[in-house]
mmCIF file as gemmi writes it, N, C-alpha and C atoms, coordinates in Angstrom:
data_model
loop_
_atom_site.group_PDB
_atom_site.id
_atom_site.type_symbol
_atom_site.label_atom_id
_atom_site.label_alt_id
_atom_site.label_comp_id
_atom_site.label_asym_id
_atom_site.label_entity_id
_atom_site.label_seq_id
_atom_site.pdbx_PDB_ins_code
_atom_site.Cartn_x
_atom_site.Cartn_y
_atom_site.Cartn_z
_atom_site.occupancy
_atom_site.B_iso_or_equiv
_atom_site.pdbx_formal_charge
_atom_site.auth_seq_id
_atom_site.auth_asym_id
_atom_site.pdbx_PDB_model_num
ATOM 1 N N . MET Axp A 1 ? 0.859 -0.699 0.131 1 0 ? 1 A 1
ATOM 2 C CA . MET Axp A 1 ? -0.173 0.175 0.013 1 0 ? 1 A 1
ATOM 3 C C . MET Axp A 1 ? 0.953 1.073 0.381 1 0 ? 1 A 1
ATOM 4 N N . SER Axp A 2 ? 0.585 2.44 -0.179 1 0 ? 2 A 1
ATOM 5 C CA . SER Axp A 2 ? 0.961 3.403 -0.56 1 0 ? 2 A 1
ATOM 6 C C . SER Axp A 2 ? 1.793 3.801 1.16 1 0 ? 2 A 1
ATOM 7 N N . ASP Axp A 3 ? 0.785 3.886 1.935 1 0 ? 3 A 1
ATOM 8 C CA . ASP Axp A 3 ? 1.486 4.198 3.428 1 0 ? 3 A 1
ATOM 9 C C . ASP Axp A 3 ? 2.554 3.31 3.654 1 0 ? 3 A 1
ATOM 10 N N . GLY Axp A 4 ? 2.556 2.299 3.642 1 0 ? 4 A 1
ATOM 11 C CA . GLY Axp A 4 ? 4.088 1.075 4.078 1 0 ? 4 A 1
ATOM 12 C C . GLY Axp A 4 ? 3.541 0.138 4.495 1 0 ? 4 A 1
ATOM 13 N N . ILE Axp A 5 ? 1.759 -0.222 4.401 1 0 ? 5 A 1
ATOM 14 C CA . ILE Axp A 5 ? 1.381 -1.314 5.718 1 0 ? 5 A 1
ATOM 15 C C . ILE Axp A 5 ? 1.323 -2.473 4.674 1 0 ? 5 A 1
ATOM 16 N N . LEU Axp A 6 ? 1.827 -3.665 4.908 1 0 ? 6 A 1
ATOM 17 C CA . LEU Axp A 6 ? 1.994 -4.476 4.27 1 0 ? 6 A 1
ATOM 18 C C . LEU Axp A 6 ? 0.748 -5.438 4.402 1 0 ? 6 A 1
ATOM 19 N N . LEU Axp A 7 ? -0.42 -5.562 3.954 1 0 ? 7 A 1
ATOM 20 C CA . LEU Axp A 7 ? -1.385 -5.844 3.727 1 0 ? 7 A 1
ATOM 21 C C . LEU Axp A 7 ? -1.499 -7.382 3.042 1 0 ? 7 A 1
ATOM 22 N N . THR Axp A 8 ? -2.149 -8.624 3.705 1 0 ? 8 A 1
ATOM 23 C CA . THR Axp A 8 ? -2.262 -9.97 3.777 1 0 ? 8 A 1
ATOM 24 C C . THR Axp A 8 ? -3.821 -10.346 3.573 1 0 ? 8 A 1
ATOM 25 N N . GLY Axp A 9 ? -4.236 -11.907 3.328 1 0 ? 9 A 1
ATOM 26 C CA . GLY Axp A 9 ? -4.962 -12.507 3.208 1 0 ? 9 A 1
ATOM 27 C C . GLY Axp A 9 ? -4.717 -12.605 5.381 1 0 ? 9 A 1
ATOM 28 N N . GLU Axp A 10 ? -4.313 -12.575 5.53 1 0 ? 10 A 1
ATOM 29 C CA . GLU Axp A 10 ? -4.256 -13.253 6.818 1 0 ? 10 A 1
ATOM 30 C C . GLU Axp A 10 ? -4.79 -12.022 7.842 1 0 ? 10 A 1
ATOM 31 N N . VAL Axp A 11 ? -3.684 -10.978 7.718 1 0 ? 11 A 1
ATOM 32 C CA . VAL Axp A 11 ? -3.713 -9.906 7.919 1 0 ? 11 A 1
ATOM 33 C C . VAL Axp A 11 ? -5.939 -9.774 8.276 1 0 ? 11 A 1
ATOM 34 N N . LEU Axp A 12 ? -6.913 -9.346 7.245 1 0 ? 12 A 1
ATOM 35 C CA . LEU Axp A 12 ? -7.602 -9.51 7.338 1 0 ? 12 A 1
ATOM 36 C C . LEU Axp A 12 ? -8.709 -10.355 7.845 1 0 ? 12 A 1
ATOM 37 N N . ARG Axp A 13 ? -8.328 -11.979 7.646 1 0 ? 13 A 1
ATOM 38 C CA . ARG Axp A 13 ? -9.233 -12.603 8.007 1 0 ? 13 A 1
ATOM 39 C C . ARG Axp A 13 ? -8.62 -12.387 10.045 1 0 ? 13 A 1
ATOM 40 N N . GLN Axp A 14 ? -8.065 -11.714 10.177 1 0 ? 14 A 1
ATOM 41 C CA . GLN Axp A 14 ? -7.359 -12.19 12.106 1 0 ? 14 A 1
ATOM 42 C C . GLN Axp A 14 ? -8.513 -9.831 12.325 1 0 ? 14 A 1
ATOM 43 N N . LYS Axp A 15 ? -8.368 -9.144 11.18 1 0 ? 15 A 1
ATOM 44 C CA . LYS Axp A 15 ? -9.121 -8.189 11.167 1 0 ? 15 A 1
ATOM 45 C C . LYS Axp A 15 ? -10.542 -8.356 11.947 1 0 ? 15 A 1
ATOM 46 N N . TRP Axp A 16 ? -11.156 -9.288 10.851 1 0 ? 16 A 1
ATOM 47 C CA . TRP Axp A 16 ? -12.308 -9.856 10.898 1 0 ? 16 A 1
ATOM 48 C C . TRP Axp A 16 ? -12.672 -10.781 12.196 1 0 ? 16 A 1
ATOM 49 N N . THR Axp A 17 ? -11.706 -11.444 12.695 1 0 ? 17 A 1
ATOM 50 C CA . THR Axp A 17 ? -12.1 -11.798 14.256 1 0 ? 17 A 1
ATOM 51 C C . THR Axp A 17 ? -12.003 -10.777 14.978 1 0 ? 17 A 1
ATOM 52 N N . SER Axp A 18 ? -11.138 -10.056 14.929 1 0 ? 18 A 1
ATOM 53 C CA . SER Axp A 18 ? -11.508 -9.13 16.027 1 0 ? 18 A 1
ATOM 54 C C . SER Axp A 18 ? -12.482 -7.885 15.963 1 0 ? 18 A 1
ATOM 55 N N . PHE Axp A 19 ? -13.075 -7.832 14.628 1 0 ? 19 A 1
ATOM 56 C CA . PHE Axp A 19 ? -14.184 -7.121 14.369 1 0 ? 19 A 1
ATOM 57 C C . PHE Axp A 19 ? -15.294 -8.055 14.9 1 0 ? 19 A 1
ATOM 58 N N . ALA Axp A 20 ? -15.58 -9.131 14.949 1 0 ? 20 A 1
ATOM 59 C CA . ALA Axp A 20 ? -16.84 -9.816 15.166 1 0 ? 20 A 1
ATOM 60 C C . ALA Axp A 20 ? -16.406 -10.224 16.87 1 0 ? 20 A 1
ATOM 61 N N . ASP Axp A 21 ? -15.032 -9.968 17.084 1 0 ? 21 A 1
ATOM 62 C CA . ASP Axp A 21 ? -15.216 -10.148 18.884 1 0 ? 21 A 1
ATOM 63 C C . ASP Axp A 21 ? -15.504 -9.425 19.288 1 0 ? 21 A 1
ATOM 64 N N . GLN Axp A 22 ? -15.601 -7.837 18.872 1 0 ? 22 A 1
ATOM 65 C CA . GLN Axp A 22 ? -16.244 -6.83 19.405 1 0 ? 22 A 1
ATOM 66 C C . GLN Axp A 22 ? -17.13 -6.822 19.65 1 0 ? 22 A 1
ATOM 67 N N . LEU Axp A 23 ? -17.792 -6.646 18.09 1 0 ? 23 A 1
ATOM 68 C CA . LEU Axp A 23 ? -19.752 -6.684 18.129 1 0 ? 23 A 1
ATOM 69 C C . LEU Axp A 23 ? -20.063 -8.324 18.674 1 0 ? 23 A 1
ATOM 70 N N . GLY Axp A 24 ? -19.717 -9.022 19.664 1 0 ? 24 A 1
ATOM 71 C CA . GLY Axp A 24 ? -20.01 -10.416 20.298 1 0 ? 24 A 1
ATOM 72 C C . GLY Axp A 24 ? -20.74 -11.446 18.918 1 0 ? 24 A 1
ATOM 73 N N . VAL Axp A 25 ? -20.1 -10.962 17.917 1 0 ? 25 A 1
ATOM 74 C CA . VAL Axp A 25 ? -20.808 -13.155 17.062 1 0 ? 25 A 1
ATOM 75 C C . VAL Axp A 25 ? -20.493 -14.205 17.705 1 0 ? 25 A 1
ATOM 76 N N . PRO Axp A 26 ? -21.319 -14.659 18.161 1 0 ? 26 A 1
ATOM 77 C CA . PRO Axp A 26 ? -21.209 -15.781 18.224 1 0 ? 26 A 1
ATOM 78 C C . PRO Axp A 26 ? -19.542 -16.682 17.249 1 0 ? 26 A 1
ATOM 79 N N . LYS Axp A 27 ? -19.165 -17.575 17.819 1 0 ? 27 A 1
ATOM 80 C CA . LYS Axp A 27 ? -17.965 -17.934 17.155 1 0 ? 27 A 1
ATOM 81 C C . LYS Axp A 27 ? -18.889 -19.622 15.841 1 0 ? 27 A 1
ATOM 82 N N . ASP Axp A 28 ? -19.257 -19.687 16.444 1 0 ? 28 A 1
ATOM 83 C CA . ASP Axp A 28 ? -20.708 -20.616 15.669 1 0 ? 28 A 1
ATOM 84 C C . ASP Axp A 28 ? -21.232 -20.204 14.203 1 0 ? 28 A 1
ATOM 85 N N . ASP Axp A 29 ? -21.894 -18.476 14.418 1 0 ? 29 A 1
ATOM 86 C CA . ASP Axp A 29 ? -22.48 -17.624 13.488 1 0 ? 29 A 1
ATOM 87 C C . ASP Axp A 29 ? -21.249 -16.29 12.337 1 0 ? 29 A 1
ATOM 88 N N . ARG Axp A 30 ? -19.725 -16.801 12.769 1 0 ? 30 A 1
ATOM 89 C CA . ARG Axp A 30 ? -18.632 -16.736 11.934 1 0 ? 30 A 1
ATOM 90 C C . ARG Axp A 30 ? -18.692 -17.113 11.087 1 0 ? 30 A 1
ATOM 91 N N . LEU Axp A 31 ? -18.384 -15.842 9.736 1 0 ? 31 A 1
ATOM 92 C CA . LEU Axp A 31 ? -17.767 -16.623 8.532 1 0 ? 31 A 1
ATOM 93 C C . LEU Axp A 31 ? -16.49 -17.285 8.795 1 0 ? 31 A 1
ATOM 94 N N . THR Axp A 32 ? -16.176 -17.761 7.696 1 0 ? 32 A 1
ATOM 95 C CA . THR Axp A 32 ? -14.903 -18.665 7.468 1 0 ? 32 A 1
ATOM 96 C C . THR Axp A 32 ? -13.866 -18.192 6.978 1 0 ? 32 A 1
ATOM 97 N N . LEU Axp A 33 ? -14.104 -17.104 6.409 1 0 ? 33 A 1
ATOM 98 C CA . LEU Axp A 33 ? -13.241 -16.668 5.47 1 0 ? 33 A 1
ATOM 99 C C . LEU Axp A 33 ? -12.365 -17.398 4.285 1 0 ? 33 A 1
ATOM 100 N N . SER Axp A 34 ? -12.901 -18.256 4.093 1 0 ? 34 A 1
ATOM 101 C CA . SER Axp A 34 ? -11.811 -19.012 3.048 1 0 ? 34 A 1
ATOM 102 C C . SER Axp A 34 ? -11.058 -18.256 1.505 1 0 ? 34 A 1
ATOM 103 N N . ASN Axp A 35 ? -10.249 -19.703 1.071 1 0 ? 35 A 1
ATOM 104 C CA . ASN Axp A 35 ? -9.268 -18.158 0.264 1 0 ? 35 A 1
ATOM 105 C C . ASN Axp A 35 ? -10.124 -17.432 -0.606 1 0 ? 35 A 1
ATOM 106 N N . GLY Axp A 36 ? -11.305 -18.865 -0.978 1 0 ? 36 A 1
ATOM 107 C CA . GLY Axp A 36 ? -12.204 -17.853 -2.255 1 0 ? 36 A 1
ATOM 108 C C . GLY Axp A 36 ? -13.018 -17.266 -1.707 1 0 ? 36 A 1
ATOM 109 N N . TRP Axp A 37 ? -13.427 -17.058 -0.659 1 0 ? 37 A 1
ATOM 110 C CA . TRP Axp A 37 ? -13.827 -14.878 -0.322 1 0 ? 37 A 1
ATOM 111 C C . TRP Axp A 37 ? -12.583 -14.39 -0.426 1 0 ? 37 A 1
ATOM 112 N N . LEU Axp A 38 ? -11.687 -14.552 0.134 1 0 ? 38 A 1
ATOM 113 C CA . LEU Axp A 38 ? -10.235 -13.489 0.329 1 0 ? 38 A 1
ATOM 114 C C . LEU Axp A 38 ? -9.926 -13.865 -0.897 1 0 ? 38 A 1
ATOM 115 N N . ASP Axp A 39 ? -10.533 -14.151 -1.922 1 0 ? 39 A 1
ATOM 116 C CA . ASP Axp A 39 ? -9.542 -14.118 -3.705 1 0 ? 39 A 1
ATOM 117 C C . ASP Axp A 39 ? -10.845 -13.188 -3.962 1 0 ? 39 A 1
ATOM 118 N N . ARG Axp A 40 ? -12.745 -13.468 -3.957 1 0 ? 40 A 1
ATOM 119 C CA . ARG Axp A 40 ? -13.127 -12.123 -4.396 1 0 ? 40 A 1
ATOM 120 C C . ARG Axp A 40 ? -13.417 -11.097 -3.53 1 0 ? 40 A 1
ATOM 121 N N . TYR Axp A 41 ? -13.001 -11.133 -2.61 1 0 ? 41 A 1
ATOM 122 C CA . TYR Axp A 41 ? -12.978 -9.694 -1.776 1 0 ? 41 A 1
ATOM 123 C C . TYR Axp A 41 ? -11.898 -8.837 -2.479 1 0 ? 41 A 1
ATOM 124 N N . LYS Axp A 42 ? -10.636 -9.331 -2.756 1 0 ? 42 A 1
ATOM 125 C CA . LYS Axp A 42 ? -9.758 -8.532 -3.716 1 0 ? 42 A 1
ATOM 126 C C . LYS Axp A 42 ? -10.134 -8.072 -4.651 1 0 ? 42 A 1
ATOM 127 N N . ALA Axp A 43 ? -10.806 -8.894 -5.61 1 0 ? 43 A 1
ATOM 128 C CA . ALA Axp A 43 ? -10.803 -8.87 -6.985 1 0 ? 43 A 1
ATOM 129 C C . ALA Axp A 43 ? -11.846 -7.242 -6.951 1 0 ? 43 A 1
ATOM 130 N N . ARG Axp A 44 ? -13.26 -7.322 -6.209 1 0 ? 44 A 1
ATOM 131 C CA . ARG Axp A 44 ? -13.844 -6.34 -5.274 1 0 ? 44 A 1
ATOM 132 C C . ARG Axp A 44 ? -13.738 -5.231 -5.773 1 0 ? 44 A 1
ATOM 133 N N . ASN Axp A 45 ? -12.209 -4.953 -4.572 1 0 ? 45 A 1
ATOM 134 C CA . ASN Axp A 45 ? -12.052 -4.092 -3.931 1 0 ? 45 A 1
ATOM 135 C C . ASN Axp A 45 ? -11.06 -3.823 -5.268 1 0 ? 45 A 1
ATOM 136 N N . HIS Axp A 46 ? -10.444 -3.913 -5.888 1 0 ? 46 A 1
ATOM 137 C CA . HIS Axp A 46 ? -9.261 -3.662 -6.698 1 0 ? 46 A 1
ATOM 138 C C . HIS Axp A 46 ? -7.976 -3.699 -5.923 1 0 ? 46 A 1
ATOM 139 N N . LEU Axp A 47 ? -7.654 -4.66 -5.234 1 0 ? 47 A 1
ATOM 140 C CA . LEU Axp A 47 ? -6.175 -5.424 -4.188 1 0 ? 47 A 1
ATOM 141 C C . LEU Axp A 47 ? -5.493 -6.165 -4.773 1 0 ? 47 A 1
ATOM 142 N N . LYS Axp A 48 ? -4.882 -5.829 -5.221 1 0 ? 48 A 1
ATOM 143 C CA . LYS Axp A 48 ? -3.348 -6.668 -5.789 1 0 ? 48 A 1
ATOM 144 C C . LYS Axp A 48 ? -2.461 -7.2 -5.159 1 0 ? 48 A 1
ATOM 145 N N . GLU Axp A 49 ? -2.053 -8.736 -5.278 1 0 ? 49 A 1
ATOM 146 C CA . GLU Axp A 49 ? -1.291 -9 -4.45 1 0 ? 49 A 1
ATOM 147 C C . GLU Axp A 49 ? 0.166 -9.196 -4.96 1 0 ? 49 A 1
ATOM 148 N N . PHE Axp A 50 ? 1.176 -8.763 -4.681 1 0 ? 50 A 1
ATOM 149 C CA . PHE Axp A 50 ? 3.36 -8.604 -4.999 1 0 ? 50 A 1
ATOM 150 C C . PHE Axp A 50 ? 3.529 -9.074 -4.519 1 0 ? 50 A 1
ATOM 151 N N . LYS Axp A 51 ? 4.467 -10.4 -5.131 1 0 ? 51 A 1
ATOM 152 C CA . LYS Axp A 51 ? 5.421 -10.722 -3.833 1 0 ? 51 A 1
ATOM 153 C C . LYS Axp A 51 ? 6.323 -10.001 -3.856 1 0 ? 51 A 1
ATOM 154 N N . ARG Axp A 52 ? 7.051 -10.093 -2.429 1 0 ? 52 A 1
ATOM 155 C CA . ARG Axp A 52 ? 8.591 -9.464 -1.896 1 0 ? 52 A 1
ATOM 156 C C . ARG Axp A 52 ? 9.153 -10.412 -1.277 1 0 ? 52 A 1
ATOM 157 N N . HIS Axp A 53 ? 10.187 -10.312 -2.282 1 0 ? 53 A 1
ATOM 158 C CA . HIS Axp A 53 ? 11.444 -11.187 -2.261 1 0 ? 53 A 1
ATOM 159 C C . HIS Axp A 53 ? 12.125 -11.582 -1.371 1 0 ? 53 A 1
ATOM 160 N N . GLY Axp A 54 ? 12.947 -12.34 -0.339 1 0 ? 54 A 1
ATOM 161 C CA . GLY Axp A 54 ? 14.279 -11.989 0.082 1 0 ? 54 A 1
ATOM 162 C C . GLY Axp A 54 ? 14.67 -10.737 0.976 1 0 ? 54 A 1
ATOM 163 N N . GLU Axp A 55 ? 15.065 -9.715 1.25 1 0 ? 55 A 1
ATOM 164 C CA . GLU Axp A 55 ? 14.802 -8.623 2.04 1 0 ? 55 A 1
ATOM 165 C C . GLU Axp A 55 ? 14.438 -7.424 1.408 1 0 ? 55 A 1
ATOM 166 N N . ALA Axp A 56 ? 13.603 -8.181 0.795 1 0 ? 56 A 1
ATOM 167 C CA . ALA Axp A 56 ? 13.011 -6.385 0.101 1 0 ? 56 A 1
ATOM 168 C C . ALA Axp A 56 ? 12.221 -5.715 1.234 1 0 ? 56 A 1
ATOM 169 N N . ALA Axp A 57 ? 12.555 -4.303 0.927 1 0 ? 57 A 1
ATOM 170 C CA . ALA Axp A 57 ? 12.144 -3.721 2.073 1 0 ? 57 A 1
ATOM 171 C C . ALA Axp A 57 ? 13.548 -3.396 3.421 1 0 ? 57 A 1
ATOM 172 N N . SER Axp A 58 ? 13.76 -4.141 3.404 1 0 ? 58 A 1
ATOM 173 C CA . SER Axp A 58 ? 14.643 -4.841 5.11 1 0 ? 58 A 1
ATOM 174 C C . SER Axp A 58 ? 15.318 -3.63 5.258 1 0 ? 58 A 1
ATOM 175 N N . ALA Axp A 59 ? 16.117 -3.083 4.496 1 0 ? 59 A 1
ATOM 176 C CA . ALA Axp A 59 ? 17.107 -2.213 4.564 1 0 ? 59 A 1
ATOM 177 C C . ALA Axp A 59 ? 16.445 -0.473 5.077 1 0 ? 59 A 1
ATOM 178 N N . SER Axp A 60 ? 17.242 0.428 6.326 1 0 ? 60 A 1
ATOM 179 C CA . SER Axp A 60 ? 17.091 2.138 5.795 1 0 ? 60 A 1
ATOM 180 C C . SER Axp A 60 ? 17.229 2.394 5.408 1 0 ? 60 A 1
ATOM 181 N N . LEU Axp A 61 ? 16.6 3.445 4.589 1 0 ? 61 A 1
ATOM 182 C CA . LEU Axp A 61 ? 17.618 4.508 3.821 1 0 ? 61 A 1
ATOM 183 C C . LEU Axp A 61 ? 17.892 4.809 4.252 1 0 ? 61 A 1
ATOM 184 N N . GLU Axp A 62 ? 17.951 5.382 5.095 1 0 ? 62 A 1
ATOM 185 C CA . GLU Axp A 62 ? 19.037 6.547 5.667 1 0 ? 62 A 1
ATOM 186 C C . GLU Axp A 62 ? 20.463 6.285 6.041 1 0 ? 62 A 1
ATOM 187 N N . VAL Axp A 63 ? 19.949 4.367 6.192 1 0 ? 63 A 1
ATOM 188 C CA . VAL Axp A 63 ? 21.713 4.294 6.273 1 0 ? 63 A 1
ATOM 189 C C . VAL Axp A 63 ? 22.313 3.771 4.932 1 0 ? 63 A 1
ATOM 190 N N . VAL Axp A 64 ? 21.037 3.316 4.083 1 0 ? 64 A 1
ATOM 191 C CA . VAL Axp A 64 ? 21.457 2.958 2.59 1 0 ? 64 A 1
ATOM 192 C C . VAL Axp A 64 ? 22.252 3.909 2.288 1 0 ? 64 A 1
ATOM 193 N N . ASP Axp A 65 ? 22.111 5.305 1.711 1 0 ? 65 A 1
ATOM 194 C CA . ASP Axp A 65 ? 21.942 6.241 1.8 1 0 ? 65 A 1
ATOM 195 C C . ASP Axp A 65 ? 23.563 6.656 2.262 1 0 ? 65 A 1
ATOM 196 N N . GLY Axp A 66 ? 23.798 6.281 3.675 1 0 ? 66 A 1
ATOM 197 C CA . GLY Axp A 66 ? 25.134 6.616 4.264 1 0 ? 66 A 1
ATOM 198 C C . GLY Axp A 66 ? 26.207 5.624 3.985 1 0 ? 66 A 1
ATOM 199 N N . GLU Axp A 67 ? 26.175 4.094 3.884 1 0 ? 67 A 1
ATOM 200 C CA . GLU Axp A 67 ? 26.81 3.505 3.424 1 0 ? 67 A 1
ATOM 201 C C . GLU Axp A 67 ? 27.166 3.994 1.932 1 0 ? 67 A 1
ATOM 202 N N . ARG Axp A 68 ? 26.409 4.331 0.879 1 0 ? 68 A 1
ATOM 203 C CA . ARG Axp A 68 ? 26.694 4.696 -0.411 1 0 ? 68 A 1
ATOM 204 C C . ARG Axp A 68 ? 27.687 5.853 -0.159 1 0 ? 68 A 1
ATOM 205 N N . GLN Axp A 69 ? 27.448 6.566 0.318 1 0 ? 69 A 1
ATOM 206 C CA . GLN Axp A 69 ? 28.808 7.549 0.587 1 0 ? 69 A 1
ATOM 207 C C . GLN Axp A 69 ? 29.632 7.194 1.64 1 0 ? 69 A 1
ATOM 208 N N . ARG Axp A 70 ? 29.891 6.09 1.684 1 0 ? 70 A 1
ATOM 209 C CA . ARG Axp A 70 ? 31.509 5.817 2.683 1 0 ? 70 A 1
ATOM 210 C C . ARG Axp A 70 ? 32.322 5.314 1.993 1 0 ? 70 A 1
ATOM 211 N N . ILE Axp A 71 ? 31.22 3.691 1.133 1 0 ? 71 A 1
ATOM 212 C CA . ILE Axp A 71 ? 31.779 3.453 0.161 1 0 ? 71 A 1
ATOM 213 C C . ILE Axp A 71 ? 32.174 4.32 -0.768 1 0 ? 71 A 1
ATOM 214 N N . GLN Axp A 72 ? 31.899 5.122 -1.232 1 0 ? 72 A 1
ATOM 215 C CA . GLN Axp A 72 ? 32.509 6.049 -2.377 1 0 ? 72 A 1
ATOM 216 C C . GLN Axp A 72 ? 32.933 6.908 -2.054 1 0 ? 72 A 1
ATOM 217 N N . GLU Axp A 73 ? 33.472 7.675 -0.992 1 0 ? 73 A 1
ATOM 218 C CA . GLU Axp A 73 ? 34.7 7.955 -0.279 1 0 ? 73 A 1
ATOM 219 C C . GLU Axp A 73 ? 35.445 7.33 0.361 1 0 ? 73 A 1
ATOM 220 N N . LEU Axp A 74 ? 35.517 5.804 0.251 1 0 ? 74 A 1
ATOM 221 C CA . LEU Axp A 74 ? 36.672 4.944 0.599 1 0 ? 74 A 1
ATOM 222 C C . LEU Axp A 74 ? 37.398 4.377 -0.419 1 0 ? 74 A 1
ATOM 223 N N . LEU Axp A 75 ? 36.143 4.512 -1.724 1 0 ? 75 A 1
ATOM 224 C CA . LEU Axp A 75 ? 36.803 4.264 -3.662 1 0 ? 75 A 1
ATOM 225 C C . LEU Axp A 75 ? 37.869 6.041 -3.563 1 0 ? 75 A 1
ATOM 226 N N . ALA Axp A 76 ? 37.403 6.935 -3.28 1 0 ? 76 A 1
ATOM 227 C CA . ALA Axp A 76 ? 37.978 7.74 -4.141 1 0 ? 76 A 1
ATOM 228 C C . ALA Axp A 76 ? 39.792 8.052 -2.695 1 0 ? 76 A 1
ATOM 229 N N . THR Axp A 77 ? 39.642 7.959 -1.481 1 0 ? 77 A 1
ATOM 230 C CA . THR Axp A 77 ? 40.932 7.701 -0.759 1 0 ? 77 A 1
ATOM 231 C C . THR Axp A 77 ? 41.759 6.784 -1.271 1 0 ? 77 A 1
ATOM 232 N N . TYR Axp A 78 ? 41.63 5.387 -1.816 1 0 ? 78 A 1
ATOM 233 C CA . TYR Axp A 78 ? 41.88 4.465 -2.303 1 0 ? 78 A 1
ATOM 234 C C . TYR Axp A 78 ? 42.495 4.863 -3.91 1 0 ? 78 A 1
ATOM 235 N N . ASN Axp A 79 ? 42.131 5.304 -4.586 1 0 ? 79 A 1
ATOM 236 C CA . ASN Axp A 79 ? 41.751 5.715 -6.052 1 0 ? 79 A 1
ATOM 237 C C . ASN Axp A 79 ? 41.66 3.937 -6.9 1 0 ? 79 A 1
ATOM 238 N N . VAL Axp A 80 ? 39.798 3.694 -6.309 1 0 ? 80 A 1
ATOM 239 C CA . VAL Axp A 80 ? 40.016 2.662 -7.371 1 0 ? 80 A 1
ATOM 240 C C . VAL Axp A 80 ? 38.992 2.539 -8.392 1 0 ? 80 A 1
ATOM 241 N N . GLU Axp A 81 ? 39.83 2.163 -9.365 1 0 ? 81 A 1
ATOM 242 C CA . GLU Axp A 81 ? 38.711 2.664 -10.849 1 0 ? 81 A 1
ATOM 243 C C . GLU Axp A 81 ? 37.53 1.321 -10.691 1 0 ? 81 A 1
ATOM 244 N N . LEU Axp A 82 ? 36.66 2.337 -11.293 1 0 ? 82 A 1
ATOM 245 C CA . LEU Axp A 82 ? 35.479 1.835 -11.459 1 0 ? 82 A 1
ATOM 246 C C . LEU Axp A 82 ? 35.427 -0.241 -12.708 1 0 ? 82 A 1
ATOM 247 N N . ARG Axp A 83 ? 36.112 -0.047 -13.121 1 0 ? 83 A 1
ATOM 248 C CA . ARG Axp A 83 ? 36.41 -1.088 -13.687 1 0 ? 83 A 1
ATOM 249 C C . ARG Axp A 83 ? 36.769 -2.202 -12.638 1 0 ? 83 A 1
ATOM 250 N N . ASP Axp A 84 ? 37.724 -2.029 -11.951 1 0 ? 84 A 1
ATOM 251 C CA . ASP Axp A 84 ? 37.933 -3.051 -10.948 1 0 ? 84 A 1
ATOM 252 C C . ASP Axp A 84 ? 36.41 -3.704 -9.767 1 0 ? 84 A 1
ATOM 253 N N . LEU Axp A 85 ? 35.393 -3.151 -9.77 1 0 ? 85 A 1
ATOM 254 C CA . LEU Axp A 85 ? 34.074 -3.44 -8.84 1 0 ? 85 A 1
ATOM 255 C C . LEU Axp A 85 ? 33.527 -4.543 -9.539 1 0 ? 85 A 1
ATOM 256 N N . PHE Axp A 86 ? 32.889 -5.131 -8.555 1 0 ? 86 A 1
ATOM 257 C CA . PHE Axp A 86 ? 32.615 -6.606 -9.145 1 0 ? 86 A 1
ATOM 258 C C . PHE Axp A 86 ? 31.09 -5.888 -8.254 1 0 ? 86 A 1
ATOM 259 N N . ASN Axp A 87 ? 29.71 -6.476 -8.702 1 0 ? 87 A 1
ATOM 260 C CA . ASN Axp A 87 ? 29.356 -7.023 -7.509 1 0 ? 87 A 1
ATOM 261 C C . ASN Axp A 87 ? 28.19 -8.337 -7.079 1 0 ? 87 A 1
ATOM 262 N N . VAL Axp A 88 ? 28.953 -8.762 -6.095 1 0 ? 88 A 1
ATOM 263 C CA . VAL Axp A 88 ? 28.949 -10.38 -5.86 1 0 ? 88 A 1
ATOM 264 C C . VAL Axp A 88 ? 28.394 -10.309 -4.748 1 0 ? 88 A 1
ATOM 265 N N . ASP Axp A 89 ? 27.016 -11.255 -4.289 1 0 ? 89 A 1
ATOM 266 C CA . ASP Axp A 89 ? 25.677 -11.224 -3.52 1 0 ? 89 A 1
ATOM 267 C C . ASP Axp A 89 ? 25.842 -12.784 -3.446 1 0 ? 89 A 1
ATOM 268 N N . GLU Axp A 90 ? 24.48 -13.059 -3.304 1 0 ? 90 A 1
ATOM 269 C CA . GLU Axp A 90 ? 23.699 -14.233 -3.214 1 0 ? 90 A 1
ATOM 270 C C . GLU Axp A 90 ? 24.275 -15.015 -4.636 1 0 ? 90 A 1
ATOM 271 N N . THR Axp A 91 ? 24.385 -15.194 -5.426 1 0 ? 91 A 1
ATOM 272 C CA . THR Axp A 91 ? 24.551 -15.715 -6.546 1 0 ? 91 A 1
ATOM 273 C C . THR Axp A 91 ? 26.155 -16.868 -6.681 1 0 ? 91 A 1
ATOM 274 N N . GLY Axp A 92 ? 26.898 -15.875 -5.651 1 0 ? 92 A 1
ATOM 275 C CA . GLY Axp A 92 ? 28.594 -16.444 -5.543 1 0 ? 92 A 1
ATOM 276 C C . GLY Axp A 92 ? 29.356 -15.864 -6.768 1 0 ? 92 A 1
ATOM 277 N N . PHE Axp A 93 ? 30.891 -16.046 -6.816 1 0 ? 93 A 1
ATOM 278 C CA . PHE Axp A 93 ? 31.325 -15.173 -7.45 1 0 ? 93 A 1
ATOM 279 C C . PHE Axp A 93 ? 31.9 -16.242 -8.408 1 0 ? 93 A 1
ATOM 280 N N . PHE Axp A 94 ? 32.287 -16.578 -10.196 1 0 ? 94 A 1
ATOM 281 C CA . PHE Axp A 94 ? 33.214 -17.37 -10.696 1 0 ? 94 A 1
ATOM 282 C C . PHE Axp A 94 ? 33.342 -16.728 -11.326 1 0 ? 94 A 1
ATOM 283 N N . TYR Axp A 95 ? 35.48 -16.763 -11.1 1 0 ? 95 A 1
ATOM 284 C CA . TYR Axp A 95 ? 36.389 -16.445 -12.166 1 0 ? 95 A 1
ATOM 285 C C . TYR Axp A 95 ? 36.826 -17.197 -13.064 1 0 ? 95 A 1
ATOM 286 N N . ALA Axp A 96 ? 36.713 -17.441 -14.292 1 0 ? 96 A 1
ATOM 287 C CA . ALA Axp A 96 ? 37.521 -18.09 -14.818 1 0 ? 96 A 1
ATOM 288 C C . ALA Axp A 96 ? 39.085 -18.188 -15.705 1 0 ? 96 A 1
């Protein structure tokens, strides 16, 4: 969502349970909120599902900006040329 709130099917189900508790709806009369119901609800309200992989949005932007600046300063201090830089993350680095 635009304000950074992660809305999942489980969040919707828990919210419904909370509302039902507050309104005193007996457990026998409550909706089950199946996956089919959830799919139709999302379609009616134009909600879309986005997959978040790995560490998506786990780093603070302020920290990232600070580290980016620090790396640029180190590169300038040690006269490192851009052609000598490699980006190696989880995929590994194999040099042949």
